[in-house]
C-alpha positions as CSV (number, residue, x, y, z in Angstrom):
1,M,-155.9,76.1,187.3
2,G,-153.5,73.5,188.3
3,Y,-151.1,71.5,186.3
4,T,-151.5,68.2,184.9
5,L,-148.4,67.2,182.8
6,A,-145.6,67.7,184.6
7,T,-144.0,67.8,188.2
8,T,-142.3,70.4,190.4
9,A,-139.6,67.8,190.9
10,S,-139.2,67.2,187.0
11,V,-138.8,71.1,186.3
12,L,-136.5,71.4,189.5
13,F,-134.3,68.6,187.9
14,K,-133.9,70.4,184.4
15,A,-133.3,73.7,186.0
16,G,-130.4,72.4,187.6
17,R,-128.9,72.8,191.3
18,N,-128.2,76.4,190.8
19,V,-131.8,77.3,190.5
20,Q,-132.9,80.3,193.1
21,T,-135.3,78.3,195.6
22,S,-135.4,80.9,198.4
23,G,-135.4,85.0,198.5
24,G,-138.5,85.7,196.5
25,S,-138.1,83.4,193.5
26,L,-140.4,81.2,191.4
27,M,-140.0,78.4,193.1
28,T,-141.1,79.9,196.8
29,S,-144.3,81.0,195.3
30,A,-146.9,78.1,195.0
31,A,-149.2,80.5,192.4
32,M,-146.4,81.2,190.5
33,M,-145.3,77.9,190.0
34,V,-148.8,77.0,189.0
35,M,-148.8,80.2,186.5
36,A,-145.5,78.4,185.0
37,L,-146.5,75.1,184.8
38,S,-150.2,75.7,183.4
39,G,-148.6,78.0,181.2
40,A,-146.1,75.6,179.7
41,E,-148.9,72.9,179.4
42,A,-150.8,75.5,177.2
43,F,-148.1,76.1,175.2
44,V,-147.2,72.6,174.4
45,N,-151.0,71.9,173.7
46,T,-151.1,74.7,171.4
47,A,-148.1,74.2,169.9
48,S,-148.8,70.4,168.9
49,G,-152.3,71.1,168.0
50,Y,-153.6,68.5,170.4
51,D,-155.3,68.8,174.1
52,W,-152.9,66.2,176.1
53,T,-154.0,67.9,179.2
54,S,-157.7,66.7,178.5
55,N,-156.5,63.5,177.2
56,Y,-153.9,62.7,179.7
57,A,-155.7,59.7,181.3
58,T,-156.0,58.0,178.0
59,L,-152.1,58.4,177.1
60,G,-149.5,55.2,177.4
61,K,-146.6,55.8,180.0
62,D,-144.3,56.8,177.0
63,T,-146.4,59.4,175.6
64,K,-146.7,60.7,179.3
65,A,-143.0,60.8,179.3
66,V,-142.4,62.7,176.2
67,V,-145.3,65.1,176.9
68,R,-143.8,65.7,180.6
69,D,-140.6,66.2,178.7
70,A,-141.7,69.2,176.9
71,V,-143.7,70.9,179.4
72,S,-141.0,70.6,182.0
73,C,-138.5,71.8,179.4
74,I,-140.4,75.0,178.9
75,A,-141.4,75.6,182.9
76,A,-137.4,74.9,183.6
77,I,-136.5,77.7,181.4
78,D,-139.1,80.2,182.7
79,F,-137.7,79.1,186.1
80,I,-134.1,79.9,185.0
81,N,-134.8,83.1,183.4
82,F,-136.8,84.6,186.4
83,D,-133.7,84.6,188.3
84,Q,-130.3,83.8,187.0
85,S,-128.2,84.9,190.0
86,G,-127.9,81.6,191.2
87,Y,-125.9,80.5,188.1
88,T,-122.1,80.8,188.1
89,S,-122.7,83.0,185.0
90,P,-125.3,84.3,182.6
91,Q,-123.6,81.8,180.0
92,E,-124.2,79.1,182.3
93,A,-128.0,80.2,182.6
94,T,-127.9,80.6,179.0
95,T,-126.5,77.3,177.7
96,M,-129.0,75.6,180.0
97,M,-131.9,77.1,178.4
98,N,-130.7,76.4,175.1
99,V,-130.2,72.8,176.1
100,L,-133.7,72.7,177.3
101,W,-135.2,74.4,173.9
102,G,-133.5,71.7,171.9
103,K,-135.2,68.8,174.2
104,Y,-138.4,70.7,173.8
105,Q,-138.1,71.0,169.8
106,D,-136.9,67.0,169.7
107,D,-140.2,66.3,171.8
108,M,-142.1,68.6,169.8
109,D,-141.0,66.7,166.7
110,L,-142.2,63.8,167.9
111,L,-145.7,64.8,169.3
112,K,-146.2,66.9,165.9
113,D,-145.2,64.0,163.6
114,S,-148.2,61.8,162.2
115,N,-147.1,58.7,162.4
116,A,-145.7,59.2,165.8
117,R,-149.4,60.2,166.8
118,T,-150.9,57.3,165.1
119,F,-148.3,55.4,167.5
120,I,-149.5,56.9,170.5
121,G,-153.2,57.2,169.8
122,A,-153.3,61.1,169.5
123,D,-155.1,61.0,166.1
124,G,-157.8,58.6,166.3
């Protein structure tokens, strides 16, 4: 199983410069990367009640950007949570995860909103 809705680069950007990228971290294992990103896609699809992955080709660029943001936020939270040793403090890691969760919630509000779903073509 691969991933469609987000890129490794989008996740690394959100996880920040202190995310661990060596020594057994999540980022050094392609299998773990796929697992995290595909899991994040499944989470967003299920939480929104729409299969963005299967319908990706039909989405407009703005819709793709919102979905990518939601997926990459969830995956970045997983990456930060996996190994917080690179961050300056546990509070830094926690703050980053809280900010990402807030962004994810905002994205999901858009993806679940009936007017927004009609606008992006997800309801018909």
